[in-house]
N, C-alpha and C positions, 0 to 999 in steps of 0.2 A: 663493270668498269666503263667509264666514258671513253669514247674513241673520237679523236680529233684528227682530221687530215690537214697537214700543212702543205699548201700548194703554191709553188712559186714559178715565176718566169725570171730568169737571170741570164742576161747575155754575157756579162763579164765576170759573174760570180759574186758580186757584192751583195745582192739580195739573198743568195744562198747562205752567205756567211752570217748575215743577220738572222736568217731563219734557223740556223743551227743553234743559236742561243735560245730561240723560242722553243725549239724541240727539247733542248736540254732542260729548260724550266718546266715544260709540260710533263716530261718523264719524272722529274724530281717530285712533282705534285701527284704522281700516281696515275697519270693519264696515259692511255694507250694511243700511240701516235702513228699515223700513216704519213709517209713522206712522198710527195709527188711533184712532178713538174708539168708545165703547160707545153704542148708541142710547139716546136719551132716552125715558123712559116717561111723564114728567109732561106734562100738556097745556100749551099755550101760555098759557092762562088762569092756571093755577097758577104757572107760571114767572114770569109778569108780576107776580103778587101777591107772589112771593118776591124781586122785583127782580133776577132773574137776567139777565145780559147775553146777547146772542146767542151761540150755540155757535161754537166754532172751526171752521175750514174743513178738517177732516180727514175722510177717508172713514169710514163706519161699517163696523166689522169684521163679517164674516159667518163662520159656522162653516166654510163651504167654503173660506175663505181661509187658515185656520190651518195646513194641511199645507205651505204654501209657505215657512214660516219654519223656521229651525233652532232658534229659541228665542224666548221672549216676556219682556217686562218690562211688568208691569201697574202702573198708577198709579190709585188711587182714594182718596177720603177715607174716614175711619172716624168713627163716633160711638159712644163707649163700647165700642170694639173690634170693632164690626160694620161690614160693608161696606154701602153703599147698595143699595137694592132694584134699581136699574137694572142 
């Protein structure tokens, strides 16, 4: 069975919402899915000032985990075409 990791960074939850649709479609197609998130680099103080909700309960991806998958789907927001620093 093919194993795909869906890896996201979502400060406000919008990207995670889209990713859940992707996960649902992958599972429907018979794909084994691993769901991960990218570690947050902003402090809790800064996140509070930005009114960011708590992070989703997905494990943080580590470089050592990447060889376990056959492929990856990344989801992250952009601003003026650039990815976030996280």
